Backbone as JSON, one array per atom type, in Angstrom:
{
  "sequence": "MAEINLFFVIGAALVDSINPCAFGVLIFLLAYLEETVRKARQMLVRGLVYIGAVFVTYLVAGLVLLPFIRKLGSFSVVSYYVLAAIIALAGLLEVKDFFWYGRGISLAIFPSESRRIKMYVQGINRSPFAPAFLGVFVALVELPCTGFAYLAVLGLVSLSGVTISNLSLLIIYNLIFVLPLLVILWFVYRGASTQKFERWRQRHKKWMRLAIGLTLLALAGAMLWFVEYGASLS",
  "N": [[-23.53, -17.05, 2.75], [-21.98, -13.88, 2.45], [-19.89, -12.91, -0.27], [-16.74, -11.76, -1.46], [-16.13, -10.17, -4.44], [-13.74, -11.01, -6.94], [-12.97, -9.05, -8.8], [-13.66, -6.75, -7.5], [-11.75, -6.64, -5.45], [-9.44, -6.51, -7.02], [-9.82, -4.03, -8.26], [-9.7, -2.26, -6.03], [-7.06, -2.79, -5.22], [-5.61, -1.96, -7.47], [-6.03, 0.81, -7.49], [-4.92, 1.46, -4.99], [-2.32, 0.76, -5.51], [-1.13, 2.82, -6.87], [-0.09, 4.56, -5.1], [1.4, 7.55, -3.99], [3.29, 7.64, -1.93], [4.53, 5.09, -1.81], [5.63, 5.04, -4.38], [7.4, 7.2, -4.18], [9.4, 6.43, -2.31], [10.59, 4.19, -3.6], [11.55, 5.39, -5.98], [13.41, 7.17, -4.94], [15.19, 5.34, -3.81], [16.08, 3.98, -6.15], [17.26, 6.08, -7.53], [19.43, 6.6, -5.88], [20.79, 4.17, -6.1], [21.45, 4.22, -8.78], [23.56, 6.01, -8.76], [25.47, 4.75, -7.24], [25.97, 2.0, -7.73], [27.83, -0.24, -9.8], [26.96, -1.79, -11.93], [24.01, -2.17, -13.89], [22.6, -4.45, -13.43], [23.04, -5.03, -10.75], [21.56, -3.05, -9.52], [19.03, -3.85, -10.36], [18.74, -6.35, -9.05], [18.91, -5.61, -6.33], [16.71, -3.92, -6.22], [14.62, -5.73, -6.8], [14.79, -7.44, -4.57], [14.15, -5.64, -2.54], [11.47, -4.9, -3.28], [10.29, -7.42, -3.16], [10.51, -7.9, -0.41], [8.81, -5.92, 0.56], [6.37, -6.88, -0.44], [6.13, -9.42, 0.92], [6.1, -8.55, 3.58], [3.73, -6.99, 3.72], [1.87, -8.98, 3.12], [2.21, -10.82, 5.24], [1.56, -9.11, 7.34], [-1.15, -8.73, 6.79], [-2.13, -11.33, 7.17], [-1.7, -11.58, 9.87], [-3.24, -9.54, 10.96], [-5.82, -10.16, 10.11], [-7.18, -12.38, 11.6], [-7.31, -11.03, 14.01], [-8.97, -8.81, 13.49], [-11.24, -10.24, 12.82], [-11.83, -11.45, 15.27], [-12.39, -9.23, 16.87], [-14.68, -8.38, 15.53], [-16.41, -10.51, 16.02], [-16.73, -10.23, 18.69], [-17.99, -7.75, 19.0], [-20.17, -6.12, 16.83], [-19.95, -3.47, 16.53], [-17.29, -2.82, 16.26], [-16.75, -3.07, 13.55], [-18.15, -0.92, 12.51], [-16.65, 1.14, 13.63], [-14.2, 0.68, 12.38], [-14.93, 1.11, 9.7], [-15.55, 3.83, 9.89], [-13.04, 4.92, 10.47], [-11.68, 4.32, 8.1], [-13.22, 5.77, 6.28], [-12.69, 8.37, 7.21], [-9.96, 8.51, 6.62], [-10.19, 8.43, 3.86], [-11.49, 10.89, 3.37], [-9.47, 12.65, 4.16], [-7.6, 12.15, 2.18], [-9.0, 13.05, -0.08], [-9.24, 15.71, 0.66], [-6.58, 16.49, 0.35], [-6.37, 16.63, -2.37], [-7.46, 19.07, -2.99], [-6.36, 20.85, -1.11], [-3.48, 20.37, -0.64], [-1.08, 19.46, 1.78], [-2.04, 21.11, 3.73], [-3.11, 21.13, 7.02], [-3.86, 17.91, 8.47], [-2.32, 15.14, 6.89], [-2.15, 12.01, 5.12], [0.7, 10.43, 5.46], [4.14, 9.33, 5.45], [5.73, 9.45, 8.57], [7.8, 12.26, 9.43], [10.15, 11.69, 10.94], [10.53, 8.99, 10.4], [10.89, 9.1, 7.68], [13.39, 10.28, 7.54], [14.9, 8.22, 8.61], [14.52, 6.28, 6.66], [15.93, 7.42, 4.51], [18.49, 7.3, 5.6], [18.85, 4.51, 5.81], [18.68, 3.81, 3.11], [21.03, 4.89, 2.17], [22.78, 3.09, 3.17], [22.44, 0.85, 1.68], [24.1, -0.69, 0.09], [25.87, -1.94, 1.72], [25.42, -4.43, 2.78], [24.25, -7.69, 1.79], [21.79, -8.21, 2.8], [20.62, -5.84, 3.28], [18.77, -4.56, 1.37], [16.45, -6.14, 1.76], [15.91, -5.72, 4.47], [15.39, -2.97, 4.34], [13.07, -3.0, 2.75], [11.21, -4.31, 4.44], [11.17, -2.51, 6.58], [10.26, -0.12, 5.34], [7.74, -0.95, 4.41], [6.39, -1.2, 6.81], [6.52, 1.38, 8.05], [5.29, 3.01, 6.19], [2.67, 2.45, 6.35], [0.73, 4.27, 7.52], [0.31, 5.82, 5.33], [-0.27, 4.16, 3.17], [-1.83, 2.04, 4.03], [-4.64, 1.98, 4.48], [-6.55, 1.25, 2.54], [-5.92, -1.43, 2.25], [-6.49, -2.26, 4.84], [-9.23, -1.94, 4.8], [-9.98, -3.9, 2.92], [-9.15, -6.15, 4.33], [-10.98, -6.0, 6.41], [-13.37, -6.47, 4.99], [-12.88, -9.05, 4.03], [-12.79, -10.36, 6.47], [-15.44, -10.06, 7.26], [-16.76, -11.6, 5.34], [-15.82, -14.09, 5.77], [-13.11, -16.15, 6.78], [-11.6, -17.83, 4.55], [-9.93, -20.24, 2.39], [-10.14, -19.37, -0.22], [-10.67, -16.62, 0.14], [-8.33, -15.87, 1.47], [-6.54, -16.2, -0.59], [-7.17, -13.99, -2.04], [-5.87, -11.97, -0.7], [-3.24, -12.45, -1.41], [-3.37, -11.93, -4.15], [-4.13, -9.24, -4.03], [-1.84, -8.04, -2.88], [0.12, -8.67, -4.76], [-0.75, -7.14, -6.91], [-0.48, -4.66, -5.73], [2.32, -4.28, -5.59], [2.97, -4.34, -8.24], [3.14, -1.9, -9.93], [5.52, -0.9, -8.83], [7.36, -2.78, -9.67], [7.21, -2.33, -12.4], [8.23, 0.29, -12.62], [10.82, -0.2, -11.66], [11.77, -1.92, -13.68], [11.76, -0.25, -15.98], [13.6, 1.71, -15.2], [15.85, 0.15, -14.91], [16.19, -0.47, -17.59], [17.08, 1.88, -18.51], [15.58, 4.22, -18.21], [14.97, 7.48, -16.84], [15.16, 8.27, -13.4], [14.52, 10.77, -12.55], [12.58, 11.64, -14.34], [10.47, 9.95, -13.66], [10.04, 10.86, -11.05], [9.26, 13.5, -11.51], [6.9, 12.98, -12.87], [5.46, 11.75, -10.81], [5.2, 13.87, -8.96], [3.68, 15.6, -10.48], [1.27, 14.27, -10.81], [0.45, 13.65, -8.31], [-1.66, 14.71, -6.69], [-3.9, 13.79, -8.03], [-3.63, 11.06, -7.75], [-4.05, 10.85, -5.02], [-6.68, 11.72, -4.85], [-8.02, 9.67, -6.24], [-7.42, 7.51, -4.55], [-8.63, 8.42, -2.21], [-11.4, 8.52, -2.9], [-11.78, 5.84, -3.41], [-11.34, 4.76, -0.87], [-13.53, 5.82, 0.5], [-15.56, 4.5, -0.85], [-14.95, 1.87, -0.13], [-15.34, 1.97, 2.63], [-18.09, 2.42, 2.61], [-18.91, 0.0, 1.43], [-18.21, -1.79, 3.42], [-19.97, -1.05, 5.48], [-22.34, -1.73, 4.21], [-22.07, -4.49, 4.03], [-22.13, -5.13, 6.76], [-24.69, -4.31, 7.52], [-26.49, -5.6, 5.74], [-25.4, -7.95, 4.81], [-24.75, -8.22, 2.2], [-23.92, -9.45, -1.04], [-20.97, -8.9, -2.9], [-20.49, -9.98, -5.28]],
  "CA": [[-22.54, -16.1, 3.25], [-21.56, -12.9, 1.45], [-18.58, -13.16, -0.81], [-16.1, -10.62, -2.09], [-15.83, -10.43, -5.83], [-12.33, -10.86, -7.29], [-12.75, -7.8, -9.5], [-13.74, -5.71, -6.48], [-10.44, -6.6, -4.8], [-8.49, -6.05, -8.02], [-10.02, -2.6, -8.42], [-9.15, -1.58, -4.85], [-5.61, -2.94, -5.23], [-5.05, -1.14, -8.54], [-6.01, 2.2, -7.04], [-3.95, 1.56, -3.9], [-0.96, 0.53, -6.01], [-0.56, 4.06, -7.41], [0.13, 5.44, -3.95], [2.61, 8.36, -4.18], [4.28, 7.34, -0.91], [5.27, 3.91, -2.25], [6.42, 5.45, -5.54], [8.45, 8.1, -3.76], [10.51, 5.69, -1.67], [11.28, 3.39, -4.61], [12.28, 6.28, -6.88], [14.57, 7.66, -4.17], [16.13, 4.21, -3.73], [16.68, 3.72, -7.46], [18.15, 7.21, -7.84], [20.66, 6.39, -5.12], [21.49, 3.02, -6.68], [22.03, 4.67, -10.07], [24.79, 6.73, -8.5], [26.42, 4.0, -6.39], [26.32, 0.65, -8.18], [28.61, -0.25, -11.03], [26.24, -2.45, -13.0], [22.55, -2.06, -13.8], [22.07, -5.7, -12.88], [23.07, -4.92, -9.3], [20.39, -2.25, -9.16], [17.85, -4.68, -10.57], [18.65, -7.36, -8.0], [18.58, -4.95, -5.08], [15.33, -3.46, -6.33], [13.72, -6.88, -6.69], [14.79, -7.89, -3.17], [13.39, -4.63, -1.8], [10.04, -5.04, -3.58], [9.87, -8.72, -2.6], [10.35, -7.75, 1.04], [7.57, -5.16, 0.76], [5.25, -7.81, -0.69], [6.04, -10.4, 1.99], [5.71, -7.87, 4.82], [2.3, -6.66, 3.63], [1.09, -10.22, 3.18], [2.27, -11.32, 6.62], [0.78, -8.18, 8.18], [-2.56, -9.05, 6.56], [-2.46, -12.62, 7.8], [-1.69, -11.37, 11.32], [-4.35, -8.65, 11.33], [-7.12, -10.71, 9.75], [-7.87, -13.02, 12.72], [-7.55, -10.02, 15.05], [-10.18, -8.08, 13.08], [-12.35, -11.21, 12.91], [-12.15, -11.63, 16.69], [-13.06, -8.01, 17.31], [-16.01, -8.37, 14.95], [-17.25, -11.5, 16.7], [-16.99, -9.7, 20.04], [-19.0, -6.7, 18.86], [-20.28, -5.63, 15.45], [-19.59, -2.05, 16.56], [-15.91, -2.67, 15.82], [-16.75, -2.88, 12.11], [-18.56, 0.46, 12.28], [-15.5, 1.99, 13.96], [-13.23, 0.48, 11.31], [-15.44, 1.81, 8.52], [-15.43, 5.26, 10.14], [-11.62, 5.26, 10.33], [-11.34, 4.26, 6.67], [-13.88, 6.92, 5.65], [-11.93, 9.57, 7.59], [-8.74, 8.49, 5.81], [-10.61, 8.81, 2.51], [-11.75, 12.33, 3.35], [-8.17, 13.32, 4.22], [-6.99, 12.06, 0.85], [-9.76, 13.96, -0.96], [-8.83, 17.05, 1.08], [-5.26, 16.79, -0.22], [-6.52, 16.97, -3.78], [-7.77, 20.49, -3.06], [-5.49, 21.65, -0.23], [-2.38, 19.49, -0.25], [-0.13, 20.0, 2.74], [-2.71, 21.88, 4.78], [-3.69, 20.26, 8.04], [-3.37, 16.53, 8.58], [-2.26, 14.36, 5.65], [-1.69, 10.64, 5.27], [2.07, 10.43, 4.95], [5.15, 8.73, 6.33], [6.16, 10.42, 9.58], [9.1, 12.85, 9.07], [11.26, 10.97, 11.59], [10.74, 7.74, 9.68], [11.45, 9.46, 6.36], [14.83, 10.47, 7.72], [15.51, 6.9, 8.79], [14.53, 5.62, 5.34], [17.07, 7.97, 3.76], [19.71, 6.76, 6.19], [18.96, 3.09, 5.44], [18.96, 3.75, 1.68], [22.45, 5.19, 1.98], [23.55, 1.9, 3.56], [21.85, -0.28, 0.96], [25.13, -1.5, -0.55], [26.81, -2.45, 2.72], [25.12, -5.82, 3.13], [23.27, -8.3, 0.88], [20.49, -8.26, 3.47], [20.13, -4.47, 3.46], [17.54, -4.26, 0.62], [15.33, -6.82, 2.39], [15.61, -4.98, 5.7], [14.77, -1.71, 3.95], [11.71, -3.29, 2.31], [10.39, -4.58, 5.62], [11.03, -1.27, 7.34], [9.42, 0.81, 4.58], [6.37, -1.47, 4.39], [5.77, -0.95, 8.12], [6.39, 2.79, 8.4], [4.44, 3.72, 5.25], [1.26, 2.03, 6.55], [-0.19, 5.41, 7.66], [0.08, 6.42, 4.02], [-0.72, 3.19, 2.17], [-2.45, 0.87, 4.62], [-6.07, 2.02, 4.8], [-7.3, 0.43, 1.57], [-5.64, -2.82, 2.64], [-7.24, -2.5, 6.06], [-10.64, -2.1, 4.41], [-10.11, -5.21, 2.29], [-9.08, -7.12, 5.42], [-12.27, -5.96, 7.1], [-14.37, -7.13, 4.15], [-12.57, -10.5, 4.06], [-13.21, -10.84, 7.78], [-16.89, -10.13, 7.27], [-17.26, -12.64, 4.44], [-15.33, -15.38, 6.23], [-11.69, -16.44, 6.52], [-11.53, -19.06, 3.78], [-8.75, -20.33, 1.52], [-10.41, -18.49, -1.37], [-10.49, -15.23, 0.54], [-6.92, -15.65, 1.75], [-5.86, -16.05, -1.87], [-7.39, -12.63, -2.48], [-4.82, -11.14, -0.12], [-2.04, -12.62, -2.24], [-3.61, -11.19, -5.38], [-4.1, -7.82, -3.69], [-0.46, -7.58, -2.67], [0.83, -8.75, -6.03], [-1.13, -5.95, -7.68], [0.08, -3.48, -5.04], [3.74, -4.09, -5.93], [3.16, -4.4, -9.69], [3.71, -0.67, -10.47], [6.91, -0.77, -8.38], [8.14, -3.64, -10.57], [7.24, -1.66, -13.7], [9.19, 1.39, -12.49], [12.15, -0.81, -11.56], [12.16, -2.46, -14.99], [12.06, 0.85, -16.89], [14.84, 2.33, -14.76], [16.89, -0.83, -15.28], [16.4, -0.39, -19.03], [17.69, 3.17, -18.85], [14.71, 5.38, -17.98], [15.47, 8.39, -15.81], [14.37, 8.37, -12.17], [14.04, 12.14, -12.45], [11.32, 11.72, -15.08], [9.45, 9.31, -12.83], [9.75, 11.73, -9.92], [8.47, 14.63, -12.02], [5.56, 12.46, -13.14], [4.81, 11.54, -9.51], [4.83, 15.16, -8.41], [2.65, 16.2, -11.33], [0.0, 13.53, -10.68], [0.27, 13.25, -6.9], [-2.97, 15.05, -6.13], [-4.89, 12.93, -8.67], [-3.5, 9.75, -7.08], [-4.69, 10.95, -3.71], [-8.13, 11.8, -5.06], [-8.48, 8.32, -6.58], [-7.34, 6.68, -3.34], [-9.65, 8.9, -1.27], [-12.72, 8.07, -3.34], [-11.82, 4.38, -3.22], [-11.5, 4.49, 0.57], [-14.92, 6.11, 0.86], [-16.37, 3.4, -1.39], [-14.68, 0.68, 0.68], [-16.04, 2.16, 3.9], [-19.5, 2.17, 2.34], [-19.1, -1.44, 1.2], [-18.14, -2.47, 4.72], [-21.24, -0.8, 6.17], [-23.36, -2.51, 3.5], [-21.89, -5.87, 4.47], [-22.56, -5.27, 8.16], [-26.14, -4.09, 7.62], [-27.33, -6.45, 4.9], [-24.72, -9.17, 4.41], [-24.92, -8.26, 0.75], [-22.79, -9.99, -1.83], [-20.35, -8.01, -3.88], [-20.19, -10.75, -6.48]],
  "C": [[-22.12, -15.15, 2.13], [-20.14, -13.19, 1.0], [-18.05, -11.89, -1.48], [-15.73, -11.01, -3.52], [-14.36, -10.15, -6.11], [-12.07, -9.5, -7.93], [-12.87, -6.6, -8.56], [-12.39, -5.53, -5.8], [-9.38, -6.07, -5.76], [-8.59, -4.54, -8.2], [-9.43, -1.81, -7.26], [-7.64, -1.62, -4.85], [-4.97, -2.07, -6.29], [-4.97, 0.33, -8.13], [-4.97, 2.39, -5.94], [-2.52, 1.47, -4.41], [-0.33, 1.79, -6.59], [-0.28, 5.06, -6.3], [1.43, 6.23, -4.11], [3.68, 8.1, -3.14], [5.16, 6.15, -1.35], [6.16, 4.24, -3.45], [7.63, 6.27, -5.1], [9.66, 7.4, -3.17], [11.3, 4.9, -2.7], [12.1, 4.27, -5.55], [13.53, 6.82, -6.2], [15.64, 6.56, -4.08], [16.84, 3.99, -5.06], [17.62, 4.84, -7.88], [19.47, 7.05, -7.12], [21.48, 5.24, -5.73], [22.12, 3.37, -8.03], [23.39, 5.31, -9.87], [25.86, 5.86, -7.83], [26.77, 2.61, -6.88], [26.99, 0.72, -9.54], [27.82, -0.82, -12.21], [24.73, -2.32, -12.79], [21.94, -3.31, -13.2], [22.05, -5.67, -11.35], [21.87, -4.11, -8.8], [19.12, -3.07, -9.29], [17.67, -5.68, -9.44], [18.27, -6.71, -6.67], [17.14, -4.45, -5.08], [14.33, -4.59, -6.19], [13.65, -7.4, -5.25], [13.97, -6.93, -2.32], [11.89, -4.81, -2.02], [9.5, -6.36, -3.05], [9.65, -8.63, -1.11], [9.1, -6.94, 1.38], [6.35, -6.07, 0.6], [5.06, -8.77, 0.47], [5.57, -9.74, 3.29], [4.23, -7.51, 4.82], [1.44, -7.9, 3.75], [1.05, -10.78, 4.59], [1.46, -10.43, 7.54], [-0.72, -8.46, 8.01], [-2.98, -10.33, 7.25], [-2.47, -12.51, 9.32], [-2.91, -10.56, 11.74], [-5.71, -9.29, 11.11], [-7.82, -11.43, 10.91], [-8.16, -12.06, 13.86], [-8.82, -9.24, 14.75], [-11.4, -8.98, 13.23], [-12.79, -11.38, 14.36], [-12.87, -10.42, 17.26], [-14.49, -7.97, 16.8], [-16.94, -9.36, 15.61], [-17.6, -11.06, 18.12], [-18.09, -8.65, 20.0], [-18.99, -6.19, 17.43], [-19.92, -4.14, 15.38], [-18.17, -1.83, 16.05], [-15.83, -2.46, 14.31], [-17.2, -1.45, 11.75], [-17.4, 1.42, 12.56], [-14.45, 1.9, 12.86], [-13.66, 1.21, 10.05], [-15.3, 3.32, 8.67], [-13.98, 5.73, 9.98], [-11.21, 5.3, 8.86], [-11.97, 5.44, 5.93], [-13.15, 8.21, 5.97], [-10.64, 9.66, 6.79], [-9.06, 8.9, 4.37], [-10.85, 10.31, 2.39], [-10.44, 13.13, 3.4], [-7.47, 13.29, 2.87], [-7.69, 12.98, -0.14], [-9.38, 15.4, -0.62], [-7.51, 17.44, 0.43], [-5.31, 17.04, -1.72], [-6.73, 18.47, -3.93], [-6.78, 21.34, -2.28], [-4.35, 20.78, 0.27], [-1.44, 20.2, 0.72], [-0.76, 20.83, 3.84], [-3.38, 20.92, 5.76], [-3.08, 18.88, 8.02], [-3.4, 15.86, 7.2], [-1.78, 12.95, 5.98], [-0.3, 10.55, 4.64], [2.97, 9.68, 5.92], [5.62, 9.8, 7.31], [7.56, 10.96, 9.22], [10.29, 12.12, 9.69], [11.57, 9.67, 10.88], [11.28, 7.98, 8.27], [12.95, 9.65, 6.45], [15.54, 9.13, 7.9], [15.55, 6.14, 7.48], [15.72, 6.12, 4.52], [18.39, 7.43, 4.29], [19.93, 5.31, 5.79], [19.25, 2.93, 3.94], [20.44, 3.98, 1.42], [23.35, 4.03, 2.42], [23.14, 0.66, 2.8], [22.9, -1.21, 0.37], [26.1, -2.14, 0.44], [26.61, -3.92, 3.04], [24.13, -6.39, 2.11], [21.87, -8.37, 1.47], [19.85, -6.87, 3.59], [18.87, -4.15, 2.64], [16.3, -4.92, 1.24], [14.92, -6.1, 3.67], [14.9, -3.67, 5.38], [13.33, -1.93, 3.52], [10.77, -3.54, 3.47], [10.11, -3.29, 6.38], [10.08, -0.31, 6.65], [7.96, 0.35, 4.59], [5.66, -1.18, 5.71], [5.53, 0.54, 8.36], [5.53, 3.56, 7.4], [2.96, 3.3, 5.38], [0.32, 3.2, 6.79], [-0.53, 6.06, 6.33], [-0.59, 5.44, 3.05], [-1.65, 2.11, 2.71], [-3.96, 0.86, 4.74], [-6.92, 1.22, 3.8], [-7.13, -1.05, 1.9], [-6.43, -3.19, 3.88], [-8.72, -2.71, 5.75], [-10.88, -3.46, 3.78], [-10.04, -6.31, 3.35], [-10.39, -7.17, 6.2], [-13.35, -6.67, 6.31], [-14.15, -8.63, 4.09], [-13.02, -11.1, 5.37], [-14.72, -11.01, 7.84], [-17.43, -11.3, 6.43], [-16.74, -14.02, 4.8], [-13.88, -15.63, 5.83], [-11.59, -17.81, 5.87], [-10.26, -19.06, 2.94], [-8.93, -19.41, 0.32], [-10.18, -17.04, -1.02], [-9.05, -14.92, 0.89], [-6.13, -15.49, 0.46], [-6.06, -14.64, -2.42], [-6.35, -11.67, -1.9], [-3.53, -11.25, -0.93], [-2.19, -11.83, -3.52], [-3.54, -9.69, -5.13], [-2.66, -7.31, -3.6], [0.4, -7.7, -3.91], [0.52, -7.52, -6.89], [-0.54, -4.71, -7.06], [1.52, -3.21, -5.45], [3.99, -4.04, -7.44], [3.71, -3.08, -10.27], [5.16, -0.45, -10.03], [7.82, -1.61, -9.28], [8.27, -2.98, -11.94], [8.26, -0.52, -13.67], [10.61, 0.84, -12.45], [12.64, -1.27, -12.93], [12.54, -1.33, -15.96], [13.36, 1.56, -16.5], [16.02, 1.43, -15.09], [17.22, -0.74, -16.76], [16.86, 1.0, -19.47], [16.81, 4.38, -18.66], [15.25, 6.2, -16.81], [14.56, 8.39, -14.58], [13.82, 9.78, -12.0], [12.71, 12.31, -13.19], [10.18, 11.09, -14.29], [9.06, 10.19, -11.66], [8.93, 12.94, -10.36], [7.04, 14.19, -12.3], [4.8, 12.27, -11.84], [4.35, 12.86, -8.91], [3.68, 15.79, -9.17], [1.28, 15.57, -11.1], [-0.35, 13.15, -9.25], [-1.14, 13.54, -6.39], [-4.08, 14.18, -6.75], [-4.84, 11.51, -8.09], [-4.23, 9.77, -5.74], [-6.2, 11.03, -3.84], [-8.7, 10.41, -5.36], [-8.48, 7.41, -5.36], [-8.43, 7.1, -2.35], [-11.04, 8.43, -1.64], [-12.87, 6.56, -3.16], [-12.01, 4.03, -1.75], [-12.93, 4.76, 1.02], [-15.84, 4.99, 0.35], [-16.18, 2.12, -0.57], [-15.37, 0.77, 2.04], [-17.54, 1.91, 3.72], [-19.8, 0.7, 2.12], [-19.08, -2.21, 2.52], [-19.45, -2.27, 5.5], [-22.37, -1.6, 5.54], [-23.29, -3.97, 3.92], [-22.45, -6.07, 5.88], [-24.07, -5.21, 8.26], [-26.93, -5.19, 6.93], [-26.69, -7.79, 4.53], [-24.78, -9.35, 2.92], [-23.7, -8.82, 0.08], [-22.28, -8.97, -2.8], [-20.02, -8.75, -5.16], [-21.23, -10.48, -7.55]]
}
């Protein structure tokens, strides 16, 4: 049976982890907390709860989607071709945004959901459960922006077999996905400016999208290779 190499998953997760959508929401949240909390420790705790909720939501979503993808694949191998085509299209859209950002269709959080995120961020201090709720909500609504690489990895895991080893890859993937968020949180907690992080995000946004787009195209190709040849990526 074909197996997915750990470094292959790590590479995909590292590229996906620099997603400008995920960065943007966290920076906005931290900027608001800087203005509203009295102690930096409160910001750190709320940020950790938020990121933890994002991690758990993505992991649970993967565990729910994986058997569904597996069932579709066992019903008809065509479903894997369709999935690969969707991922490749998402990759092309990301590459398009490197050259013509904002023109035509882009992978982004829907405007209506962005407004709701801002509303929920403004209520982040009203309840100890608010950061967790925000993390779950953001993880779900940012899937159109961040979820395609994860979907590709789920497809590859499904193709290579749902094993304990492969399920552990999902944990590793999601840990890597939230790692840059933890780094940003730590630096802001230690006094770094959220404005500097936001300027950096805006300056490098198109390069992030190019990297993600090329990775999605590679993942779509890997999925087709698996379907056609059952080749090992190890």
